[in-house]
C-alpha positions as CSV (number, residue, x, y, z in Angstrom):
1,M,100.6,171.7,61.1
2,N,101.0,169.3,64.0
3,V,101.5,165.5,63.7
4,L,97.8,164.8,64.6
5,S,96.5,167.2,61.9
6,R,98.8,165.7,59.3
7,I,97.5,162.2,60.2
8,Q,93.9,163.4,60.0
9,L,94.5,165.0,56.6
10,L,96.1,161.8,55.2
11,L,93.2,159.8,56.4
12,L,90.8,162.1,54.8
13,L,92.6,162.0,51.5
14,F,92.7,158.2,51.7
15,V,88.9,158.0,52.3
16,L,87.8,160.5,49.8
17,T,88.3,158.7,46.5
18,T,87.0,160.2,43.3
19,V,85.8,157.9,40.6
20,T,85.1,159.2,37.1
21,A,82.9,156.8,35.2
22,Q,79.9,156.0,33.1
23,N,77.9,152.8,33.4
24,P,78.6,151.3,35.8
25,I,79.3,154.5,37.8
26,I,81.5,152.9,40.6
27,H,84.7,151.2,39.4
28,N,86.7,150.8,42.6
29,Q,84.4,148.3,44.3
30,F,81.2,146.4,43.7
31,S,78.0,148.2,44.5
32,A,74.3,147.3,44.4
33,D,70.7,148.2,45.5
34,P,71.3,152.0,45.0
35,T,69.2,154.6,46.8
36,A,69.9,158.1,45.4
37,R,68.9,161.2,47.3
38,V,69.4,164.9,46.7
39,F,70.5,166.9,49.7
40,N,71.5,170.6,49.4
41,G,71.7,170.5,45.6
42,R,74.1,167.5,45.6
43,I,73.3,163.9,44.8
44,Y,74.2,161.2,47.4
45,L,74.2,157.5,46.7
46,Y,73.6,154.9,49.4
47,P,74.2,151.4,47.9
48,S,74.9,148.1,49.4
49,H,78.4,146.8,49.1
50,D,79.0,143.4,47.6
51,I,82.3,141.7,48.3
52,L,83.9,138.4,47.3
53,G,83.2,136.2,50.3
54,K,86.0,134.3,51.9
55,P,85.6,131.0,53.9
56,G,83.5,131.7,57.0
57,Q,82.0,134.9,55.6
58,G,78.3,134.2,55.3
59,R,76.8,131.7,52.9
60,P,79.1,130.3,50.2
61,N,78.4,131.5,46.6
62,W,75.8,133.9,47.9
63,F,75.5,137.7,48.5
64,C,78.3,138.8,50.9
65,M,78.0,142.3,52.4
66,E,79.6,143.6,55.6
67,D,79.3,147.4,55.4
68,Y,78.0,150.5,53.6
69,H,79.7,153.3,51.7
70,V,78.2,156.6,50.6
71,F,79.1,158.4,47.4
72,S,78.2,161.9,46.1
73,S,78.4,163.9,42.9
74,D,77.3,167.3,41.6
75,N,77.3,166.2,37.9
76,L,76.4,162.5,37.8
77,T,79.8,161.8,36.2
78,D,82.4,162.4,38.9
79,W,81.7,160.4,42.1
80,T,83.4,160.8,45.5
81,D,83.6,157.8,47.8
82,H,83.2,159.1,51.3
83,G,84.1,155.8,52.8
84,V,82.3,153.4,55.2
85,I,79.4,154.8,57.1
86,V,78.0,151.7,58.8
87,S,79.6,148.2,59.3
88,Q,78.1,145.0,60.7
89,N,80.6,144.7,63.5
90,K,79.8,148.2,64.9
91,V,76.0,147.7,65.3
92,A,75.1,146.3,68.7
93,W,72.0,144.3,67.6
94,V,73.5,142.8,64.3
95,D,74.8,139.3,64.0
96,S,78.2,140.1,62.6
97,T,78.9,136.6,61.4
98,T,76.1,136.8,58.7
99,F,77.6,139.3,56.2
100,S,74.1,140.2,55.1
101,M,73.9,144.0,55.2
102,W,71.4,144.3,52.4
103,A,69.7,147.2,50.6
104,P,69.6,150.5,52.6
105,D,68.0,153.9,52.4
106,C,68.6,157.4,53.8
107,I,66.5,160.5,54.3
108,N,66.7,164.0,55.8
109,K,64.3,165.4,58.3
110,N,64.6,167.9,61.1
111,G,68.2,168.7,60.2
112,K,69.2,165.0,60.7
113,Y,70.0,162.3,58.3
114,Y,68.5,158.8,59.0
115,F,70.1,155.8,57.4
116,Y,68.0,152.6,57.4
117,F,69.4,149.1,56.8
118,P,68.4,145.4,57.2
119,A,70.5,142.7,58.8
120,P,70.0,139.4,60.7
121,P,69.8,140.1,64.5
122,K,71.8,138.5,67.2
123,G,70.2,135.6,69.2
124,G,69.7,133.1,66.4
125,A,66.3,134.4,65.3
126,R,65.5,133.7,61.6
127,G,65.0,136.5,59.1
128,F,66.0,140.1,59.1
129,A,65.4,143.1,61.3
130,V,65.7,146.8,60.2
131,G,67.7,149.4,62.1
132,A,68.6,153.0,61.8
133,A,71.7,155.2,62.2
134,V,71.6,158.9,62.6
135,S,74.0,161.7,61.5
136,D,74.2,165.5,61.2
137,N,75.8,165.1,57.8
138,P,74.8,163.0,54.7
139,C,78.3,161.5,54.7
140,G,78.3,160.7,58.4
141,P,79.5,159.8,60.8
142,F,76.3,157.8,61.4
143,I,75.6,156.6,64.9
144,P,73.6,153.3,64.9
145,Q,70.7,153.0,67.2
146,P,71.3,150.4,69.9
147,V,68.2,148.3,69.0
148,A,66.4,147.5,65.7
149,I,63.1,149.2,64.9
150,K,60.3,147.4,66.8
151,N,57.7,145.5,64.8
152,V,59.7,145.6,61.6
153,S,60.7,142.2,60.3
154,G,62.0,142.0,56.7
155,I,64.4,143.5,54.2
156,D,64.9,146.4,51.9
157,P,63.7,149.4,54.0
158,N,62.6,152.5,52.1
159,V,61.6,155.7,53.8
160,F,59.4,158.5,52.4
161,V,58.5,161.9,53.9
162,D,55.3,163.4,52.5
163,K,54.7,167.1,52.0
164,D,52.9,167.4,55.3
165,G,56.1,166.1,57.1
166,Q,54.8,162.6,57.9
167,G,57.3,159.9,57.5
168,Y,56.6,156.4,56.2
169,L,58.6,153.2,56.3
170,Y,58.2,150.5,53.6
171,W,59.9,147.1,53.6
172,S,59.7,143.6,52.1
173,S,58.4,140.8,54.1
174,R,55.7,138.4,52.8
175,G,54.5,141.1,50.5
176,F,55.2,144.8,51.0
177,M,54.6,146.5,54.4
178,V,54.1,150.1,55.3
179,A,53.8,152.0,58.6
180,K,53.9,155.6,59.7
181,L,57.1,156.8,61.5
182,N,57.2,158.8,64.7
183,D,58.8,162.3,64.5
184,N,62.0,160.8,65.8
185,M,62.1,158.6,62.6
186,V,63.4,155.6,64.5
187,E,60.1,154.2,65.9
188,L,56.8,153.3,64.2
189,A,53.8,155.5,64.9
190,S,51.2,152.9,63.5
191,E,50.8,149.2,63.1
192,P,52.3,147.8,59.9
193,Q,49.9,147.1,57.1
194,V,50.1,145.1,53.9
195,I,50.1,147.0,50.6
196,A,47.4,145.4,48.5
197,N,46.7,145.1,44.7
198,L,50.2,144.0,43.8
199,P,51.2,140.8,41.9
200,E,50.7,137.8,44.2
201,K,52.9,135.3,42.2
202,G,56.6,135.6,42.0
203,L,59.2,137.2,44.2
204,K,58.7,140.9,45.0
205,E,61.3,143.0,46.9
206,G,63.0,146.4,47.1
207,P,60.0,148.8,47.4
208,F,60.9,152.4,46.6
209,L,58.2,155.1,46.7
210,F,58.4,158.6,45.2
211,E,55.9,161.3,44.4
212,R,55.4,163.5,41.3
213,N,52.5,165.9,40.6
214,G,50.4,164.4,43.3
215,I,50.9,160.8,42.1
216,Y,52.6,158.3,44.4
217,Y,54.7,155.7,42.5
218,L,55.5,152.4,44.2
219,T,58.4,150.8,42.3
220,F,59.9,147.4,42.9
221,P,61.7,144.4,41.4
222,H,59.5,141.4,40.5
223,V,60.2,137.9,39.2
224,E,57.4,137.2,36.8
225,N,59.5,134.6,34.9
226,K,63.0,133.7,36.0
227,I,64.8,136.9,36.9
228,E,63.8,140.3,38.2
229,R,62.4,143.2,36.2
230,L,61.4,146.6,37.5
231,E,57.7,147.3,37.8
232,Y,55.6,150.0,39.4
233,A,52.1,150.9,40.7
234,M,50.4,154.3,41.0
235,G,48.3,155.7,43.8
236,T,47.0,158.9,45.3
237,S,48.4,158.6,48.8
238,P,51.6,157.1,50.4
239,I,49.7,154.1,51.6
240,G,47.6,153.5,48.5
241,P,45.4,152.1,47.3
242,F,47.8,151.4,44.4
243,K,47.1,150.1,40.9
244,M,49.6,148.3,38.8
245,A,50.8,150.5,36.0
246,G,53.6,148.7,34.1
247,V,57.2,147.9,33.6
248,I,60.0,150.4,34.1
249,M,62.9,148.1,32.9
250,D,62.8,144.7,31.4
251,E,64.7,141.7,32.6
252,S,68.5,142.0,32.4
253,P,69.8,141.3,28.9
254,V,72.9,139.7,30.4
255,G,71.0,137.5,32.9
256,C,71.7,139.3,36.2
257,W,69.2,137.7,38.5
258,T,68.5,140.7,40.7
259,N,67.8,144.4,40.1
260,H,67.0,147.1,42.6
261,Q,66.1,150.7,41.9
262,S,65.6,154.3,43.1
263,V,64.1,157.2,41.2
264,V,65.2,160.8,41.7
265,N,64.8,164.3,40.2
266,F,68.2,166.0,40.0
267,K,68.4,169.5,38.5
268,G,65.1,169.1,36.6
269,Q,65.7,165.7,35.1
270,W,64.5,162.3,36.4
271,Y,66.9,159.4,36.7
272,L,66.6,155.7,37.4
273,F,69.4,154.2,39.5
274,Y,69.7,150.4,39.2
275,H,72.3,147.7,39.1
276,S,73.7,145.0,36.9
277,N,76.7,142.6,36.9
278,D,79.0,144.6,34.6
279,L,82.2,144.0,36.5
280,S,81.4,140.4,37.4
281,P,79.7,138.8,34.4
282,K,80.2,135.3,35.6
283,F,79.0,135.8,39.2
284,D,75.8,138.0,39.5
285,K,76.1,138.3,43.3
286,N,78.8,141.0,42.7
287,R,76.9,143.8,41.2
288,S,77.5,147.4,40.1
289,V,75.3,150.5,40.1
290,R,74.1,152.2,36.9
291,I,72.1,155.3,36.0
292,D,69.9,156.1,33.0
293,S,67.5,158.9,32.3
294,L,63.8,158.4,33.1
295,S,60.8,160.2,31.6
296,F,57.0,160.2,31.8
297,N,54.0,160.2,29.5
298,G,51.4,162.9,29.6
299,D,49.1,160.7,31.7
300,G,51.8,160.3,34.4
301,T,52.8,156.7,33.4
302,I,56.5,156.0,33.2
303,R,58.2,155.4,29.9
304,K,60.2,152.1,29.8
305,V,63.9,152.7,30.4
306,V,66.4,150.8,28.2
307,P,69.8,150.3,29.9
308,T,72.8,151.9,28.3
309,F,76.6,151.7,28.6
310,R,76.9,155.5,28.1
311,G,74.7,156.3,31.0
312,V,74.2,160.0,31.8
313,G,76.1,163.2,32.3
314,A,78.6,165.1,30.2
315,T,82.2,164.1,30.2
316,A,84.9,166.7,30.3
317,A,87.1,166.6,27.2
318,T,90.1,166.8,29.5
319,A,89.1,163.7,31.4
320,Q,90.1,160.2,30.3
321,I,87.2,159.4,28.0
322,Q,86.3,155.7,28.2
323,I,85.0,155.2,24.7
324,D,84.1,151.6,25.5
325,R,81.1,153.0,27.3
326,Y,79.7,153.8,23.9
327,S,76.5,155.4,22.7
328,R,76.6,153.8,19.3
329,I,78.8,151.2,17.7
330,S,79.4,150.0,14.1
331,D,77.8,146.6,13.1
332,K,81.1,144.9,12.7
333,G,84.9,145.4,13.1
334,V,84.8,146.8,16.6
335,S,84.3,145.1,20.0
336,V,84.7,145.7,23.8
337,S,86.4,143.5,26.4
338,F,88.0,143.7,29.8
339,I,91.6,145.1,29.9
340,D,92.4,142.4,32.5
341,T,89.9,139.6,33.2
342,T,91.6,138.9,36.5
343,T,91.1,142.5,37.7
344,T,87.9,143.8,36.2
345,F,88.0,147.1,38.2
346,A,90.6,148.1,35.6
347,G,87.7,148.5,33.1
348,W,87.4,147.8,29.4
349,K,89.2,148.4,26.2
350,T,87.8,149.0,22.7
351,I,89.2,146.8,19.9
352,F,89.2,148.0,16.3
353,A,89.8,145.2,13.9
354,A,88.6,146.4,10.5
355,K,88.8,149.5,8.3
356,D,85.9,152.0,8.8
357,A,84.9,150.3,12.1
358,W,83.8,153.1,14.5
359,I,82.5,153.8,18.0
360,Q,80.6,156.9,19.2
361,Y,80.7,158.4,22.7
362,N,78.1,161.1,23.2
363,A,78.2,164.3,25.2
364,V,81.8,165.3,25.5
365,D,82.1,168.8,27.0
366,F,84.8,170.8,25.2
367,G,83.8,174.0,27.1
368,N,85.6,177.1,26.0
369,L,89.1,175.6,26.2
370,K,91.7,176.2,23.5
371,L,92.6,172.6,23.0
372,K,95.7,171.8,21.0
373,S,96.4,168.1,21.3
374,V,94.8,164.8,22.1
375,S,96.3,161.8,24.0
376,I,95.3,158.2,23.5
377,R,96.3,155.2,25.5
378,S,96.5,152.4,23.0
379,S,98.2,149.2,22.0
380,S,98.8,147.6,18.6
381,K,101.1,144.8,17.6
382,T,100.9,145.8,14.0
383,G,100.4,149.6,14.2
384,G,97.4,151.4,12.6
385,I,95.6,154.7,12.1
386,L,92.8,156.0,14.1
387,Q,90.8,159.1,13.2
388,L,88.7,161.3,15.6
389,R,85.6,163.0,14.3
390,L,82.9,165.2,16.0
391,K,79.1,165.0,15.9
392,N,78.8,161.7,13.9
393,T,80.6,159.3,11.6
394,T,80.8,161.8,8.7
395,G,81.5,164.8,11.0
396,T,84.5,167.1,11.3
397,V,87.8,165.4,11.4
398,V,89.8,166.9,14.3
399,S,92.8,164.5,14.5
400,T,94.3,161.6,12.6
401,I,96.5,159.5,14.9
402,N,99.3,157.1,13.8
403,I,99.4,154.2,16.3
404,P,102.9,152.7,16.4
405,K,103.7,149.0,16.9
406,S,103.8,148.1,20.5
407,K,103.3,145.0,22.7
408,D,102.4,147.1,25.7
409,W,100.1,150.0,26.5
410,I,101.5,153.3,25.4
411,T,100.2,156.9,25.5
412,I,100.4,158.7,22.2
413,K,99.9,162.5,21.6
414,A,98.8,164.0,18.4
415,P,97.9,167.5,17.2
416,L,94.3,168.7,17.1
417,S,92.4,171.1,14.9
418,G,88.9,172.2,14.2
419,V,87.5,171.7,17.7
420,K,84.8,174.1,18.7
421,G,83.5,174.5,22.2
422,G,80.4,173.2,23.8
423,I,79.1,169.6,24.2
424,Q,79.6,167.4,21.2
425,N,79.7,163.7,20.3
426,L,83.0,162.0,19.7
427,V,83.5,159.3,17.1
428,A,86.7,157.2,16.7
429,V,87.1,155.5,13.3
430,S,89.8,153.0,12.3
431,L,91.4,153.8,8.9
432,S,93.2,150.4,8.6
433,N,92.5,146.7,9.0
434,N,95.2,146.3,11.6
435,P,94.0,145.6,15.1
436,I,94.1,148.6,17.5
437,E,93.2,148.5,21.2
438,V,92.2,151.7,23.0
439,D,91.8,152.3,26.7
440,W,91.0,156.0,26.8
441,I,91.2,159.3,24.9
442,S,91.8,162.7,26.4
443,F,92.1,166.3,25.0
444,E,94.7,168.8,26.2
């Protein structure tokens, strides 16, 4: 292997970062405004990228975004970061002093991938324009078009290609706009028109349209009170008319002012991608992408989605299982907090503080492996006992782990018995009143 090939390999390994996570699904950076797309049987995620703004980077204490990453997964649990695909300082028409690369979208047509994004244009004009970048691969490299799309002024572009091959572009302006796209997907083929019959009061943004069984769903965030909730309207064509149908997700229980969504069918199941401020609870301009399952009623209306920590997807028993992303938790005696409040990307820990306190993590995939031991990363100044059970709080005991006294995080290994294959729920129960902190659990 020559020197150039080695350098290229090292760069590839540096860029392709795999993140194993539940909600939020991305732990190595802030991410928001997620558009999820399925290309060639794999799911690709195109979010915006929040950063902590420094002096001179955009508006103080506001959203700060300078580029876009793309992520992909084949199981909704293990996500690969393919690196930056578009940045503000490499797009000819973008004012790179604004740090306002807001919610994007991506679509496949004619063997090409078209990435759409909003940004303030050069020249001092107020507001946003929308541009496109084109690639032969869903991960890039994407080549930005030299000019923004003519007659499109606004934010949050969303693109939809109907069954007849016609493409449509939607965006937020004063209301929602829609126009047909030319076959080249970077020019409009019709005059923009306003989408009618939507709420007139309160901020609306982030349109995302999808089709199911001949029904076209226009989904969007809307501020009816003080913060955004996810709502939707239903119609019989991509341009309407639409009729308001209900709420997909209520306002954030933790007060995150924005939300932004996409809806996708992956391997026969529908999912809602959205965001919250999990990794930045005191500053909701740094957000993180989440996923939860979505389903429909018999009449085609959408059942309301309740946000979860556990999210979706099975977790391999041999992975580091983050039990703080729990499915269920006892009423008292157990809590969750950041491992390090100064570096929230390090994630959370589970704190057991009372006997019989428990936490349950659903859908651990034990496969057909002959597992013999379990490792646990924990800390306890007093020592304690933790028991692992399968199925539920009264299920089969597979390990009883003595946690020694330690001021620091240590990894403890204990024997395992009675584990059967397949997907099962994992329950951790404290057998003492001594405080025990747990980072992760993994089977071997």
